[in-house]
N, C-alpha and C positions, 0 to 999 in steps of 0.2 A: 798563790790567786792568781799574778801575772799569767802561769800558764792555763790557768782554767779560763781567763781574759781571752787568750790569743786562741784557745778551743772555740768559745762562744763566737769569736768573731767568723772563725772558718764557717762556722754553720748558719750563722744569721748574718749574712752580708748585706742584703735588702736594708735591714733594720738600722746598720752602723753607716750603711752609705749616706741616709739621709742625714745623721749627726754629722759625718763628715763634711760634707756639702755646707750645711748651716755654720760650722766654724771655718771651714775653707773660705766662703765667700764674706764674714765676717771680717777674718782678718783681712782680706784683701781691702775691703772696704777703711780700717782701722790705719791699716799703713797709707793708703791715700791721705785718709784725715790726719795723720802724721805730720806728711810729706808738707800740707798747706800750713799745718801750725808750724814746722821747723820754718818754714818759707818766712811766716809772718814775722817769727821771732827775731831770726838772723838779718831779713829785710835787706837784702843786699841788691843795691842797684850800683853796677858798675860805672864808671865815668865814661864819657862820650868826647864830649868837646874838651873837658878838663881832664883828657887822659893821660896829658904828660906832667901834671901837678901831682907832685907826691903828696901834697897836704893840702886840704880845701878848709878855709875858714867861711862858715856862713851862718846865717840866722837860724836860732833853734826852731823849727816846724811845730813846736806843741807850744801850749800855753797850761802854766801850773794855776788851776783856778782857786784863788784864795780862799783860807777858812774863814769864818766869820770874825774870829779873834787874828788880826793880822800877825800875832805874835806865835800863834799856833802855826808851825810849819811841818808839822807831821800829817801823814796821810794827804797830802796834796795831791789832787787828781789833775792828771796831764793830758789833755786834748788836744788833738790836730789842729791849729789854724787853719782857715778857710782860704786865706791868701798866703801871697808870699812874705814873708818879713825882711825887710832890708836892713843893710848894716851899712855903716860909717866907712867910706871909701879911705879915709886918714889912717884908719887902721893900718894900713899899708905901710906907713913909715916904722910903726911900732915893731910888726911882724919882721920887718927888714931889719932890724937891729937884733933879733934872736938869732945867737949862737947856731950855726949851722943851716941859716938860710940862705940860699946862692941867689934866689929873687921871688919878691912879691907882687903879685898883679891885680888888681881889681879887676872883676868882671860884672858886665850888668847886661840887661836882655829887655827888650820891647817889642811889640809885636810889629812884623815888618812883611810886607807879602808881595811878591812880584806879580804882576797882573798881565797878562797874555792875551790879547784879543777882546778885552773887556772881563775874562774870568780870571780867578785867583789862580796862581800856579800853586798848589799845595804839595809839599812832600812830607811826610811822615804827619805825627799828629799836630804841629805846629809849625810856625814860620816868624822867627825871630833876629831882631836885629842887635848887633853887639858893635862893640868898639874896636878897631883893626887891632889894638895893643894885645887884647886878649885872646888872639888868633894864635899866638905861640903856646897857649897851654894845651894846644891841640894833639902835637903842632900839626898846623896845616902848610901844604905844600902849595907855596904859591906860583901861578903861571901868569905872568904879567906884573903889574905895579901895585904897591898898598896904596888904599885911598888917602891922599894927603889934603884934598883940598874939599870944599863943601860943593855938593853936588855929586860925589864919586862914590862908586859902590864896590865890592867884591863879591861875586857870588859862589856858595860852594857848587861843587861839580854837579851834584845831581837837578839843584834849583836852573843852571845854567843851561843843563841839558833838555831838562822839561821846557824851558822858556825860550828854547832854540837860539840863544844869544853867544856871542864870542866877544873877547876882550876888544874894547873900541866901540860895540855897540851902545845904544841906550836902552834903557828899559825904565818901565813905570813900575814906581812900587807905592804900595798904599801903608802910610803909618798915618796914626791917628784919625784914622776915618778919610783922610786927605790923601789924594794922589799926586806924586809928583815925579819928574824924569830924572833919571841919575845915569851916567856914563859908567859902564863897566869899566874898570882898569884893571881887573885880574879876575882868575876863576881860582879858587882854593880847594886841592884835594884834600878831604877830611881823612885822620887816621884810619878810620874803620868805617863800620856801617853806623849812621845816625837816625835816631827818631824824630829829630827835630831838623826842619830847614834854616840854614843860618846864611844871614849876609851881613857883611862888614862894612862900617862908615867911618868917615874921619871922625875926630874927635868933636870938631865944632858942630856935625852934624847930630853926633850922639847928646849934646848938651840942647840941642834945638829939638829934637824927635823924641827923647826918651821922657814920659811924663813922670817919672820918677829921677829926673836928673838930680845929681849930688847925692846919691845912695848909690851901693852897690849890692848887686846878688850875691856874690861870694866873692872872697880873694883867695886865687891859686899860688900856693908857693913850690917852686922847687928846691930841692935840697942839694946841698953840696955834696960831692961824690963822696962815699964812705960813711955818710950820715945815717945814723940809726932813726930811723922813720919814728918807731914807738918813745923814743927818748924826744926827738926834736918835737911831737904833737905833744908831749906832757909840757915842754919848755913853753910853746905857743901857750897852751892854755894857762899855765901859773902867769905868762907875760900878760895877756887879755885880762883873766879873773873877771869874765863875766858869763852868767849864768844863761843869757839870753843868747850866747853864742855856742856853737859846736866846733870842733876841729876833728875833722875828717881824714880817714885814712882806709886805703883798700878799696872793697867796693862797697863804701859807705860814701864815698865821695861824689856818687852821682846824685845823691839826694840834693844838693847844692843846684844841680841842672832840673832836676825834676821834684820839686817840693811837695806835689801832690801824692807822690809815693807815700808817704809819712800817713795819711789819712787812710790808705789802705790797712796799714798794719793795725788800727783798731778795728777795723772790719774782719779780717782775714783770720785772726786768734780767735775772737768768739764764735765765729763761723765754724771754724773748724772744730773747735771745742763741743759745740752742741751738736754737731755731725757725729763726732765721734761717740758722744754721750748716747745719741740716739740708736746707732748701730750698737752700741754695748748691750744698752735695754733691750732691744729688739734680740740680740743673739743670745742671753742668757734665756729669755724666753723662749725663743725657737728650740735651744737646742735640750731645755728642760722639756719641751712638748714632745720632742722625737725620741729623747731618752727615757721619757716615762712611759710613752706607748709602748717602746720596747720591753722596757720592765713588766708592763702590763701584760703584754703578750707571753713572757715567760715566767707567768706568776705560778703556775705547777711545777716549774723547773727549780723553782727557788724555795717552794714549800717542801719539795723532796729534799733539797740539800738541808733545808731546815730540819727534816725530820731524821736525818742521818747524822745530825751532829754540828751542821754550821751554827755559830753564832750568829746574833744581829749583826755584831761588829765586821764578823768575816763577810758577809752579804753587802753590807755597805763597802766594804774594802774591795770586792769583787766588781760591783756596779762601777765604784770611783776608778778601779785600775782599768776597766773597758774602755772608760770614757778619756781616762788619759792616753791610752794606747792610740785610741782615733784622734783624739784632740793635736797630741804631739805630732803626727804626718800630716793632718788638716792644716795646722797651724804654720809648718815648715814650708809647705807647697802653698800655702794661700799667701805667701811674701811673693812669689811670682808673678801674678798678675798686679799685686800692688804696684810693681815698677812702672807698669804702663797707666796703670787707672790714675794714679796721682798726677804726672805730667798732662793727662787728658783733664782730668778736673780743673787744674790749674789754669790750663789753657782757656775752658769754660768759664773760670770764675773772672779771667783777666779779660777776656771779651766782652763780659757782662758790665765790666767797669768797675766792680768791686776792688781790686788793686789793680795798679798800673802794670801794662806789659813790660816795662822797662825792669821791673823786678825780677831778680833771677830766682828762678825755681831751686829749693833744694831739699833734698831726701836723702840724708845721710843714714847712718848706720842704728841710729836711736829708734824711728819708728820700726826697723826690723828686728828690733829686740823686743820694744814694747808690746807690738801688734800681737806676735804669737803668745805672749806671756799674758796677755789680756784675754786672748782666744782659749787657752789652757784654763785659766782661771774662770771662765765663764762656764766652761765644760764641767769643771769640779763644782761651780756652785749647782751646775744644774743636775749633776750626779746627785750629790748631797740632797736635792729635793727630791729627784726620783726615787732612790733608795731608800729614803727614809721610813716610809710606810711598810713597804713589803718585808723590809729587816724587822721591822717589830711584830709583823702577824703571826699568831700562832699556827704552825704547820699544817694542823686538820683545818682551821680555818682559810688558809692559804689555799690547800688542793680546793676546797668547798669553791673558793671564789675566782679560781683559777679560769673556768670558763665564763663566768661573769661576774665582773667586780662592781658590787654596790657600794661599798664604803667608801667615802672619802672626805668626810667631815673630820676636822682634827681643831683642836684649839688653836694651833698657831695658826692653821689656814685663817678661821674667823677671826683671830685678834688682828692678824695684819690686813687682812681684809676691811675689817672697820677702821683701822689706824690712816689708810691710804684713801678711805673714801672719806674720812674726817679731813685728810690734808687736801684731797681734793675741794671739797666743801670750803674749806677756808682760805683756800687760794681763790676759788668764784668769788667769794664774801668779799676778799680784798680787790678783785678786780673792777667788784660792781660799786663798791662804796669807797675805796680810798684811790684806785689808780684812776689816771685820766688821758685821754689821746692816745696818741702811739704807744707809750710806755705801758698799757693796759696787757700789751701780748707778752709782758715780761712775766706775769702770773697766770694768764690764759693758756700758753705754752705748756708749763707743766703740768696745769690741772689736768689736761686731757691724760697725761701719761698717770698719773694719780687714779683716775677714774680707770683706766685701762688694767693697773695691776689689780685694783680692787676688784673689777669683774672678773679677771683671770683667775683668781685666787678661788673664787666662788663659782667657777663659770660650769662644773659639774652639776651643781644644784640649778643654775638658771637655765642650763640646758635641756634638762627632764622639766623645767616648768613652761618652756617656751615648746616643748616637743608637744607636751598636753595640750596646750593651747592650739595647737596647729594640728592637733590628730583629727580631729573632726573633720573639719573642710577638706583634708588631704585625704581622707578614707573616702568622703563622699564623693572626690574628684577622680581617685586613682584606682578605687576598687580594692580588689586583692593585693595589688602591689602597695597601694597606698596603706593599708592594714599593715602588711608585712614590714615596710619601711618604718611607721610610726613607732611600732613595736620594738623594732631593733633600736632606734635613736634613743627610745625612753628606757629601755632596760640595759643598753650599752651606754649610758650617760657618761660615765667617766671616760670611756674611750672615746667617746664622738667629741667629747671636751677637748682633748686633743688637738682635734682639726679645727673646732670652733674657736679656739682662742687665738690663733694665727690670722684669720680671716678677721676677728673682732680687731685686733691689734691693727691690721694693715687698715681696716676702713676708718677706724678712730684716728689715728696718726696722721693718714693722706687727708681724708675730710677735713679733719681740726685745722692741719697746718695750712692746708690750701685756702681755707675759706676765712680763716684768721687773716692772712695776706691780701685776700681780695676785699676783704672789709675795711682794712687798713689802708689799701690804696683809693678806694673810694671817698674815706674821710680824709686823707692827705689832700686829694683832688679838691673836694668839695670846700673845705675850710682854708686852704692854701690857695688856691688857684681861683676858685669860683668866685672871690671877693673881686677879682678884677674884671673888668670890663674892657672886651676889645673886638672889635669888628673885625680889625685887620692889624695884623703884628708884622713888623719890619725886624729882621735878624740879620745882624752883621757877622760873617764869618773871615772877616778880616781885623778883626780886633775890637770893634765898636763903631759908635757914630759921636762926632763932636756936636757940640750944644748948639753949634747954629744949625744942624741937622733937623734936630728938634724944634727950633723957632720955624724953620722954613715947612716942616710937615703942619705944623700948628696953623700957619697962615694960608694952607690949601684949602680953596672952597670944598665946602663939603665936610670938612673935618670938624667933628664937634669939640673933642678933647686930644690932646695928644701928649705924652710923656713917656720922657725916658725913664726904663724901668732896669732896675739891677738887685741882684740877691748877692748875699753873704750871709755871715753868720757871727755872733759876738756875744759877750755876756756884760752883765750890767753888775759893775763894783761896787757902785755907790749910790743909794744905800745897800746894805749887804743882801745879795739875792741867793738866797739857796733851793731855788726851783731850778736852776739849768746848769748843776755842777757836772753832770756825765754829760751833756752833751749842750752846745751852745744856742743862744736865742736864734732863729730865723729871721735874717734882716732883709726888707724889701725897700729898696730907694724909687722913690716917684717924685715928679715933678710938681712942687706945691700947688701951682697955679692949676694945674690942671687935675689934681689928685681926686677933686671931688666928682669930676667927671668919667674918670677912668677906674675908680674904684667902688665897691658896693657897701662902702664903710659907712654906716652913720653913728655920726660922732654922738656921745653923750654929754661932751664939755669940750668947748675950743672947737677949732676950725682947721682941716687939713690944709687949707689956703695958706696957713701959715707955716707950713713946712719951707723954711727958707732960712740958711744959713745953719747956725749952730744949732738945730731944734729937732724934736723926737716926737712922735705920736705912741703912745702905749695903749695895749689893751687894759679893758676896765680893771679886769681879775690883778693885771699887775701892778697897777696903781693903788689898788685898795691893800694887796698883800706890802707893798713897800710903802704905803703912807705917803704917798706924792699925788699931786694935783696938777692943774694947770697951771703954768707960772713957776713950779718948783723945778729945780735942777736935778740931774743925775749923770753918773759918771759911765759912760758906756766905753766897754773894750772891743775894738772895732776887729776885723778879720785879719789885719797885718798887725795886730798887737799894739796899736795907736791906741791912747787913752783920749775919747772927747768928751768935754764937759757939755751938756746939751740941756736945753730947756724946752721941759712938756708944753706943748701947744695943743694937744687935744689927747682924749681918752675916748675908746669906741669898745663896743662890744664885740667879743670874739669866743669862739668855742674852746672850752679849758681843755688843754692839751694839745691844742693847734694853734696856737696863738703867734702872732708873728709882730715883730716890731716895724713901723714905718719911720722912714728915713727921708731927706731931701736926696736927690738921685745924685746931685752934683759931690754932697758930701761923701756918699758911699761908694761912688765910683772913684774918687780919689783915694780913697783907701783900699780899690781893689788892685789885682794883679795887672789887670790890663790897663786901669786907668781912666776906662771908659765905659759907657752904657752899652752891652751888646744887643739891646732889643731898644724897640719903641712901640708902645702900644697907642692904638688910635682906635677912637670911637667916631662913629658917624653922626653927622647933625641930624634932627628932625626931619624928615620928609627925604634922607640923601638914600639912595639905592646903595647897598653894601658892595655889589659886583662892579658899578660903575666907580665908586670910591676907591676900590683896590686899583683897577684899571688907571684911574688919575695918579693914584700914589706910586705905581709902577713906573710911568711915564716919568716921575718927579725924581725917583732915586734911579734912572737908567745908567746917568753917569757916575754913578757910585758903586765901583765893581765888588761883588761879594754878598750883596743886598739880596735877601731874601724875603719873599711876601707870603703870608699864611693867616690861618685862622689862629682862633685863641687857643688852639691844640699845642701852637708851636710856643706857649709861655713856658718859660721855664723858671721852675720853682724847685722846692726841696720836696715836691710830689714825684721829682724824677728820681730822687735818691733812694725814693720809698720803693718806685718801679724797678730800679736794679737790684735791690735788696730781694725783691719779690722774684724776679726770675730765679736767681740762685737759690732762693727757697724750695721754688718749684722744682728744680733740678735734685736736690739733696733728699725732699720730701718723695721724689719718684725713685731714687735710687734704693731709699731705705723701704718705701712700699715695694718696690720691685724684688726688694730681698726676701721682704716677708713673705709674698705671693709665692715665691720660690719654696721656700720651706713649708707652705701651706701645701702644695703639690706633693713634696717630699713626704709629709705627714701622712697625707691620704692615700698614696701609693703603698706605704708601708702598711697601712691600716687595712688595705683592701687586700693586698698579698698576703696579709697575715689569716684570712677569713677561708682559706682554699677547703679547710674542712667543713665549715658550716655549710658553704656553697655546694660543694660536692654531696654531702648529707641531704640537702633540698633536692637535688636533681636527680638523687636515688629514691627518695619518696614521690617521685614524679613531677617534680616542676621542670619546666623547660627552660631553655638558655633565655630566650625572650622574657620570659615571666622574671628571672633571677637579674637579667638587667635592667629590667624596669622597676624591681625593688631598690636597686643598687642608684639608680636615677631619681629615686623620691627620696634615698637617702642623703644623696648629694643636694638636691636641691632643698631640703630641711638643714643639713648643716650650713650651707649657705646663707638660708632666710636668719637661721639663728644667729650668725656671726655678723650678718650684716645689721640685724637689729641692736644687738649687744654694742658694735662699733658707733652704729648712727646715735644711740642713746648718750654714750661717754663723748662723741662728739657734740653734739647739740647742747648738754649741759655746760660744755665751756664755750661754745659760740655765742649762745643766746645771751648771756650777761655781758660777754665783750662787745657785741654788737648793740648792746642797748647803750654801754657807757660810749661808743666811739660814732655809733650814728643817730642814736636816740629811737631805734625800734630794735625788736626782738629776733627779726629776721636778716640774716647776714647777706652781705653782697658777694655777687659771683654768678658765673652761668652753671645754672643746674645740671648741665650735661655732664660736669667735672663729677658729680656725684654719682649720674647714672654709669657714669665709664668706669669709675672705680669698682661700683657694684657689679657690673658687669666683667671688669677683668677677675673680680674673687669667684663669681660664678663661673666662668670659662674653666679657671683654672682647677676649681673644686670637682665640676664635671668630668674634665678631662681627666685627672688624678684618680677620679675614682671607678670612671667606666673602662678607661683604656686597660688598666691593670685587671679591672673585672673581666673583660673579653679574652685577656690571656689566659686568665684560671680557667675559663670557660671550655679552653683548648684541652685541657687536662681530663682524662675521664673520669667519671663521677668516682668509681670505686677507688681510684688511684688518689682522688682529691680528699676523699672522707677518711682515708688513713694517713694523710700529710703530717709532717710535724708542724705545727703552730709557730 
């Protein structure tokens, strides 16, 4: 059978090239997904400032959300913390006593920015201040003297160069929202390239400037020569015996410097998994489509093999081995573009903010083993589906159907179509009845795949039905070409369905996934940020605003209300709250005295003006579920893992699934990484011109470097996180849709090229080239319309319930031109892949084409 498979490939190159390309591109995408997943699993973050530390001890940047029963420690869900978790610097003494430790040094950081000409000097993603004692963990090479006295600073070389200063000069540094002058006593050369600017202060200044003084970010440990680092790490872990601490070595040490990298792991792994799953799903359908078309075109050949004694098992074996021969070569070669596609995708994903760019991309040997295996498996599954029916067809019936296949219905097709339809319907019911808010996409997304599979399994019947519906207007408009085209589509519905299915798949997945995301974006903006009123928004790029700045803004003439604004995330620990185990509650910090003026919240009980000290305002649904009201107390686990015992002072209505918890800005800022509010929201007093107010505030903060003024679009909320994920989802959907569209073109090219005899016969009986091309044009148009209609049905069946749940209306959000672009892309490919091969066939003389091998 392998010999026969090789012979078949030699004479039917075009049909198998389409299968080859489908497997080739699928493997390339799966390799890239494998690289993203491996990167997320490894989460390698090389140390930069702490490069000389052999071992680094830091706080664990994930929180294990407890179960309802505190004694139940199984299946604890670990979720990334929104803020840095600080550790006790007194641990240095305990670590110093561990055998094998040469030196242990506590390291702390806080926002500190050099100012030149009134503008902040930014090098890398952040500008941080540190105590000079931690510089030895670099190690830094110092030109000058260390900062021994208050008012002295050492700059890293990049900052000094950008600020244009040298040893002995004075420089302005903004810390805690206030600018102070420091003398530059030295310039430090880092051990390598840094993603953060570093400023080093004296110990007295660190105690004065660090909002989290008395805590440490990490402890760097230098081992004695010859010490086994893995054994040392184990000894330190046993000595500390604290699950809230992590002991890091190798490429894990950088997590202590960049704790935000941990959050990327929670996004990158599921993102790459979903992308790979979509690719595998599409690959199986596409390969099955191209192989199925190839087998249909060879039905007479297969029937003749059956008539001379070939068994059904041998026929299936031949089809399977043909697919195997093509898939093995395509799978091996498909790894090559994956080498470049993986890093490219990672760069785009990191640029979008899904994962920190400091995370090192890893694409080891596992993706290069798994992707070809998956590609070959997909081809074998497709070969089984494609070869099953022809192998069971009686030889005489096979010869009769060779020119025109009509039978397609089988019990497995109908049964699985019903099952997937039922699954899609069940998911939609869950979306509409059970799910709320952004999590509704968890069931809406898979629903469109179930609808698409159900439609694909019965696509020949649906193609024939829709062709009958279209036949009357097409005949009326296109005349003879319309008649021939509609007849061809109707009687060749089984083969036409091979082209319709990929178009349906591309339209359904592209449209559904795009509008799911745009609808979720609008809901996030509406319910997270639209409850905040702001005519002017002040944003600090140098760490945040001190409390006195907020008071000064509030006292400015023309200001109706002014509030500090802080965002974070946390969990309700007591009473037990099982609603936010997978993801934390969004927390918003506002100034209680101005809360009523800068929020659109209408309280049902209590008052937002009471948001002072250890207090909290809860959404009404949370209060109902937790059985708490105004005056009751709850325990809230904040973003830095601190537990806060808070009194409920207000309950307010909120859209279910998009609720936020309101806290005093001072409380939330104290438990944030920067320790300050990064934004101030300002509303204008009645009768005050907004532009005039903005100009007044601009003059008010002119002496505060790094302050930006903008409108309410500058409000930073959890909607930003949704937008970041949206951009990446658009990219991935575009890649999968593009892959599907290429497969559409492959299928149509093969189908058109396989009709040489038919087109030759038409020309022999008098049809002109123009008439034949007009007929092909009509067919391409009908294939496009049928595919688009079926894909639209699958997507609309998913989008309407999701939109009702999230926006309260059946029409999803998003620009209509995206839908038109998807349809146009499908149409262009369908027409090009039909007419270009058709024109090539027309170049063959009719007599030669009429006797050509099909």
